[in-house]
C-alpha positions in Angstrom: 23.1 93.0 17.4 23.2 91.3 20.8 19.7 92.8 22.1 17.3 95.7 21.1 17.7 97.3 23.9 20.6 97.5 26.8 19.6 97.5 30.0 21.6 98.7 32.9 21.1 97.8 36.7 18.6 95.5 37.7 16.9 97.3 40.7 13.2 97.8 40.8 13.5 100.2 37.6 15.5 98.0 35.0 13.2 95.4 35.6 10.0 97.3 35.2 11.5 98.8 32.1 12.3 94.5 31.1 9.0 93.3 32.0 7.6 96.2 29.9 9.8 95.5 27.0 8.9 92.2 26.8 4.6 92.6 27.3 5.5 95.4 23.6 7.5 92.2 21.8 11.4 93.7 22.6 14.4 91.3 23.3 15.8 93.3 25.8 19.3 92.6 28.3 19.6 93.2 31.8 23.6 93.7 33.0 23.8 94.0 36.5 26.9 94.5 38.6 26.4 92.6 41.9 26.8 89.1 41.2 23.4 88.6 43.8 20.6 90.2 44.5 20.6 91.3 47.3 18.9 90.4 50.5 19.5 93.9 52.3 16.6 95.7 52.8 17.0 99.2 51.4 13.7 100.9 50.1 10.6 100.3 52.8 8.0 99.7 49.8 6.5 101.4 47.3 3.6 103.8 47.2 1.8 105.9 45.0 0.1 105.9 41.4 2.7 102.7 40.8 0.2 100.9 42.8 -2.5 101.7 40.4 -0.2 100.6 37.2 0.4 97.2 38.8 -3.5 96.6 39.7 -3.9 97.5 36.0 -1.2 94.9 34.8 -2.6 92.5 37.2 0.4 92.4 39.6 -1.0 94.1 42.5 -2.5 91.3 43.9 0.5 89.2 44.0 2.5 91.9 45.2 0.4 92.3 48.0 0.7 88.4 49.0 4.2 88.5 49.3 4.0 91.7 52.1 5.7 90.7 55.4 4.0 93.0 56.9 0.4 94.0 57.3 -0.9 97.2 54.7 -0.3 100.3 57.1 -3.3 102.9 57.7 -2.8 105.4 55.1 -0.4 108.0 57.0 2.5 109.5 55.6 5.3 111.6 56.7 6.3 114.6 55.1 9.0 117.2 56.3 9.0 116.3 59.9 5.2 116.3 60.3 2.2 113.6 59.0 0.2 113.9 56.3 -3.2 111.7 57.7 -5.6 110.4 55.3 -7.5 107.7 57.2 -10.1 110.3 58.0 -11.2 110.4 54.1 -13.4 107.8 53.0 -11.1 107.3 49.9 -7.7 108.7 50.5 -5.8 109.8 47.2 -2.5 107.6 48.8 -1.5 104.3 49.9 1.4 102.7 50.3 2.4 98.8 49.8 5.0 97.4 53.0 7.1 95.6 50.5 10.5 95.8 51.0 13.6 96.5 48.3 14.5 92.9 48.0 11.4 91.7 48.3 10.0 93.6 45.2 12.9 92.8 43.7 12.5 89.1 43.8 8.7 89.4 42.3 10.0 91.5 39.5 12.5 88.9 38.7 10.1 86.2 38.8 8.2 88.1 36.4 11.1 88.7 34.1 12.0 85.2 34.1 8.2 84.4 32.8 8.5 86.4 30.3 11.5 85.2 29.0 13.9 87.9 30.1 17.8 87.7 30.0 19.3 88.7 33.3 23.7 89.0 33.3 24.0 89.1 37.0 27.8 89.8 38.0 28.4 91.9 34.7 29.7 95.5 34.9 29.7 97.8 32.1 32.5 100.1 32.2 31.7 102.2 29.0 29.4 103.2 26.7 29.3 104.4 22.8 27.1 105.1 20.1 26.5 106.3 16.9 24.0 106.4 14.2 22.4 103.2 14.4 23.4 100.9 17.8 25.0 101.8 21.1 27.6 99.5 22.4 28.5 98.5 25.7 31.7 97.7 27.3 30.8 95.1 30.1 33.4 93.5 32.8 31.9 89.3 33.5 32.9 86.9 35.5 34.8 85.8 32.5 36.7 88.8 31.6 35.8 92.0 28.9 33.4 91.7 26.3 31.3 93.9 24.2 27.4 93.8 23.6 25.3 96.0 21.0 21.7 97.0 20.8 19.2 99.9 19.3 19.1 101.7 22.5 20.5 101.7 25.9 19.2 102.5 29.1 21.2 103.3 32.3 18.9 102.3 35.4 22.8 102.4 37.1 21.3 104.8 40.2 22.6 108.1 41.5 26.1 107.1 40.8 24.8 106.3 37.3 28.3 105.1 35.0 25.7 105.5 32.1 25.3 109.3 32.7 28.5 110.3 33.0 29.9 108.0 30.3 27.3 109.6 28.1 28.2 112.9 29.7 24.5 114.3 30.8 24.7 116.9 33.3 23.3 115.7 37.1 22.7 119.5 38.9 20.9 119.9 41.9 21.9 119.6 45.6 23.6 117.5 48.3 22.4 117.9 51.4 24.8 117.0 54.8 22.1 114.9 56.3 22.7 111.0 57.3 19.5 109.2 57.4 19.1 106.4 59.5 15.7 103.9 58.9 15.3 100.5 61.2 12.2 98.8 62.3 13.4 96.5 65.5 11.6 94.6 68.1 11.7 96.4 71.8 12.9 94.2 75.1 10.9 94.2 78.3 12.8 96.9 79.6 10.7 99.7 77.8 7.0 100.5 78.5 4.9 100.6 75.0 2.0 103.3 76.3 -1.4 104.4 74.8 -1.0 105.6 71.1 2.5 104.3 70.6 4.5 106.7 73.1 7.5 104.7 74.8 8.7 104.7 79.1 12.2 104.2 78.5 13.7 103.8 81.7 15.9 106.7 82.6 14.7 108.7 80.2 10.8 109.3 80.4 7.9 109.4 77.5 9.3 109.7 73.8 6.6 110.4 71.9 5.2 108.7 68.8 5.9 110.3 65.9 8.3 113.3 64.8 10.6 114.8 67.8 12.7 117.8 66.8 15.7 118.7 68.6 18.4 121.4 68.2 21.1 118.2 67.1 18.8 116.5 64.2 15.2 114.5 64.6 14.2 111.6 65.6 10.5 109.5 64.8 8.9 106.5 66.0 6.1 104.9 64.6 4.0 102.0 65.5 3.0 98.2 63.7 0.6 96.0 64.4 2.5 94.2 66.9 3.4 97.0 69.8 6.4 95.8 70.6 7.8 96.1 67.0 8.9 99.8 66.0 9.9 102.1 63.6 12.9 104.1 64.4 14.2 107.1 62.0 17.2 109.4 63.0 18.3 112.7 61.0 21.5 114.4 61.6 24.2 116.3 59.8 27.4 114.8 59.5 30.4 114.9 57.6 31.2 111.1 57.2 31.1 109.6 53.9 29.7 106.1 54.0 29.4 103.6 51.7 26.1 102.4 50.2 27.2 98.8 50.1 28.7 99.0 53.9 25.4 97.9 55.8 24.1 99.4 59.0 25.0 98.1 62.6 22.5 98.3 65.4 25.1 99.8 67.8 25.3 102.8 64.6 21.7 102.9 65.2 21.7 103.8 69.1 24.6 105.9 68.8 22.8 108.1 66.2 19.4 108.3 68.4 21.8 108.8 71.5 23.1 112.0 69.6 19.9 112.9 68.3 17.7 112.6 71.5 20.0 112.4 74.3 18.9 109.2 75.0 20.0 105.3 75.0 16.8 103.8 73.9 17.4 99.7 74.4 17.0 97.9 70.7 16.3 94.5 70.8 16.4 92.2 67.3 16.7 94.3 64.0 14.1 93.3 61.1 15.4 96.2 59.0 18.6 98.9 59.5 19.1 100.7 56.8 20.8 103.9 55.7 20.9 107.1 53.4 21.7 110.7 52.4 19.8 112.9 50.6 20.0 114.5 47.4 17.9 117.0 45.1 19.2 116.4 40.8 17.8 116.0 38.2 19.6 114.8 34.7 19.5 117.8 32.1 18.3 115.2 29.8 16.5 111.8 30.0 17.6 111.1 26.7 21.1 111.5 24.3 20.8 110.1 21.4 20.1 105.9 21.7 20.9 106.5 25.3 18.0 106.9 27.8 18.2 107.4 31.9 15.7 106.4 34.2 15.0 105.9 38.1 18.0 107.2 40.4 19.8 107.5 37.3 17.8 110.2 35.9 17.0 112.2 39.4 17.3 111.9 43.4 14.5 113.0 45.4 15.6 114.7 49.3 12.5 112.5 51.1 11.7 108.8 51.7 9.2 107.2 49.9 8.8 108.8 46.4 12.1 107.1 44.3 10.7 103.8 43.3 7.4 105.4 42.6 8.7 107.5 40.4 11.8 105.0 38.7 9.1 102.2 37.7 6.7 105.2 36.4 9.9 106.0 34.4 10.3 102.4 32.9 6.4 102.0 31.9 6.6 105.4 29.8 9.7 104.6 28.1 9.2 100.9 27.5 6.1 101.4 24.6 8.0 104.4 23.2 11.6 102.2 22.8 9.5 99.2 21.4 7.5 101.5 19.0 11.1 102.4 17.6 12.4 98.8 17.8 9.7 97.8 15.5 10.0 100.5 13.0 6.8 102.4 13.5 7.3 105.2 15.8 6.4 108.7 14.9 9.0 111.8 14.4 9.6 112.7 17.7 7.4 109.9 20.2 10.7 109.1 22.2 11.3 112.7 22.7 8.2 113.1 24.5 10.1 110.1 27.6 12.4 113.1 28.2 9.4 116.1 27.9 6.9 113.6 30.2 9.5 112.1 32.8 11.7 115.1 33.7 7.8 117.3 33.9 7.2 114.5 36.6 10.4 114.3 38.5 10.4 118.3 38.2 6.9 118.0 40.7 8.6 115.5 42.8 11.5 117.8 43.6 9.0 120.4 44.0 7.5 118.6 47.2 10.6 116.8 48.7 12.2 120.3 48.3 9.3 121.8 50.6 10.1 118.9 52.7 13.8 119.6 53.6 12.4 123.1 54.4 9.7 122.0 56.9 12.2 119.5 59.0 15.7 121.2 58.6 14.3 124.4 60.7 14.8 124.5 64.3 14.0 127.5 65.5 10.4 129.1 66.8 9.8 130.5 63.0 10.7 126.7 61.8 8.4 125.6 64.3 5.3 127.9 63.7 5.9 127.1 59.7 5.2 123.4 60.8 2.4 124.1 62.6 0.6 126.0 60.3 1.2 123.5 58.0 -0.5 120.7 59.5 -3.5 123.1 60.6 -4.3 123.6 56.5 -4.3 119.7 56.4 -7.1 119.8 58.6 -9.4 120.7 55.9 -10.5 117.9 53.1 -9.5 119.8 49.8 -5.9 121.0 51.1 -5.6 117.2 52.2 -7.0 115.7 48.8 -4.8 118.1 46.9 -1.7 117.2 48.9 -2.3 113.0 48.4 -2.6 113.7 44.8 0.7 115.7 44.8 2.5 112.8 46.7 1.1 110.0 44.9 2.0 111.7 41.5 -1.9 111.2 40.9 -2.2 115.5 40.0 0.9 114.9 36.7 -0.8 115.8 33.4 1.1 115.2 30.4 1.2 117.8 27.6 -0.5 116.7 24.8 0.1 118.0 21.2 -2.7 120.3 19.6 -4.5 123.4 20.1 -8.1 121.9 22.2 -8.1 119.5 24.8 -10.6 117.4 27.0 -10.0 117.5 30.6 -9.1 114.0 31.1 -6.1 114.2 28.5 -2.9 113.7 29.6 -4.5 112.2 32.7 -4.0 108.7 34.2 -7.1 106.2 33.2 -9.6 106.5 35.9 -10.9 102.7 36.1 -14.3 102.7 35.1 -16.6 99.9 35.1 -17.1 98.8 31.5 -20.4 96.7 30.1 -19.5 95.3 27.2 -21.5 92.6 25.3 -19.2 89.5 26.5 -20.0 90.9 30.3 -18.8 93.2 32.6 -15.0 94.4 32.4 -13.0 97.5 33.6 -10.5 99.6 32.0 -7.8 98.0 34.2 -8.5 94.3 32.3 -8.2 96.4 29.0 -4.4 97.4 30.0 -2.9 94.0 31.3 -1.6 93.5 27.7 0.3 97.0 27.8 -1.8 97.7 24.7 -2.6 101.0 23.2 -6.9 101.4 23.5 -9.6 103.3 21.5 -12.3 102.8 24.1 -16.0 104.2 22.9 -18.3 104.6 25.3 -20.6 105.6 22.8 -21.6 103.8 20.3 -19.6 105.8 17.8 -19.4 103.9 14.5 -17.4 107.2 13.0 -14.7 107.1 15.5 -14.0 103.3 15.3 -13.7 103.4 11.7 -10.9 106.0 11.7 -9.3 104.2 14.3 -9.6 101.1 11.4 -6.1 100.2 10.6 -3.9 101.8 13.1 -1.9 100.0 15.7 -4.4 100.1 18.5 -7.7 97.9 20.3 -11.0 99.1 19.5 -13.8 98.6 22.4 -16.9 99.3 22.5 -19.1 99.5 26.1 -21.5 101.2 28.0 -21.1 103.0 31.1 -23.6 104.7 33.8 -22.5 108.4 33.0 -19.7 108.5 30.3 -16.9 110.9 31.0 -16.3 111.2 27.5 -17.7 109.8 24.0 -14.6 108.4 24.0 -10.5 107.5 25.5 -7.8 106.7 23.3 -5.3 105.1 26.1 -1.9 104.8 25.4 0.6 101.8 27.0 0.9 103.4 29.8 -2.6 103.7 30.8 -2.6 107.6 30.1 -5.4 109.2 28.2 -4.2 110.3 24.9 -7.0 112.0 23.2 -11.0 111.9 24.5 -14.1 113.3 22.4 -16.5 115.5 24.3 -19.7 114.0 25.3 -22.0 114.6 22.2 -18.8 115.8 20.1 -20.0 115.8 16.2 -17.8 114.1 13.9 -16.9 116.8 11.9 -14.5 117.5 14.6 -14.3 114.5 17.0 -12.9 112.2 13.7 -9.9 114.0 12.4 -9.1 115.1 16.3 -8.5 111.6 16.7 -6.8 110.4 13.6 -4.2 113.4 14.5 -4.1 111.7 18.2 -3.8 108.2 16.4 -0.5 110.1 14.4 0.5 111.3 16.7 1.7 108.8 19.2 0.8 105.3 17.2 1.9 106.2 13.9 0.6 105.8 10.3 -1.9 103.3 9.8 -0.7 99.8 9.1 -2.5 96.8 7.5 -1.0 94.2 9.8 -0.7 94.9 13.4 3.0 95.2 14.7 
């Protein structure tokens, strides 16, 4: 075979998947139809739980260094209102202003460090599979050819050819909104007022934040440089736009004029992007040896969530594919990819569809709804709950078995660990993307139960341990936990079942 796994698409999801597979000792082949990386900013950055995962992999520092803008205060748009986490000492949601083309450059460099093969200018035109392999029909610079692999993953966007060729349904809703987002420098004729409001000659004051009109929505956001602002418009249009056709300043100004009824002078444009909103989710994330991830699996009708969801798809899938390639995957392990990430996608669809309801209404009832929603977020508990929802930190994957520790299925917290070798952390343990049994109570019975399994066993002490032991998967989610003081006659059999369910039968040699 030409590779272990074929990845179709070299966007953030495909590149993240390739890197995770290489960490697991798998040979991916990435096929990308575009001949070069795009330099046009698309998504504006990263936000939510993927930032924690990148930190656990030891990548967040370099990604942060690649940012061209200061890290913003944790304030986020939600359906035409703002959710402000700045008054919380530990905001549950953060963002990294790393535009997509810079993000892809970082991931591309990471993939090169891991010796990953990426073929650009190679378009997949057909896909077929049998019991042993997947074959992709490819049209490259030198003409058509075929490649084969054990598995294939479509990371090729909302109009996925892989999804279509696999016959996977993609039900949902397309909204008539056309959204335009820009970061521009204001000319001297526009006065920036306190609080980020603008005084526009011939019109008056434009307020910071969101302005609803009967023609759509206008958004205005500030930055560290008061002369550089973010502009956003949303309006219903029947026009079909080519996703590859760049937006112009003239197009932006025309939209502002229609929505706001004002001519806003605009200087140099640092970012221009246009997008539409769809709420769709693939009926299945897996069809035999073909999987879907990222926009090929789900589209959300709100900004700031797609890359987070897609890259987390990749991290969830990679170690399971690696287990299948290496031959030790327990029965049903690959099916858990659909079960877990379809659940996460449905949760993201829930809050992004709620944003549609909030932002699309223009009557007094809709205004009242937005006002009530804003009042609820003045209280700490609903504000924290909203933060966990937006970030994806509230996702708990279903775990097999009857009784579960409250931490089972959740993302592992970054505990400070005291070991014989010094102080470390859960994040440090997860850099290699290997499963870990973390013994927090010096339990030789649990360490012995893990002997021969494909897990790294680590013993540590912490202040006020939440459990006697944690079994942490490569994607940093907790597969099993022993309650504090749990007796061996229940803890040991439960651990053995969890090890078998997730990492297969014991092996004399690690794979």
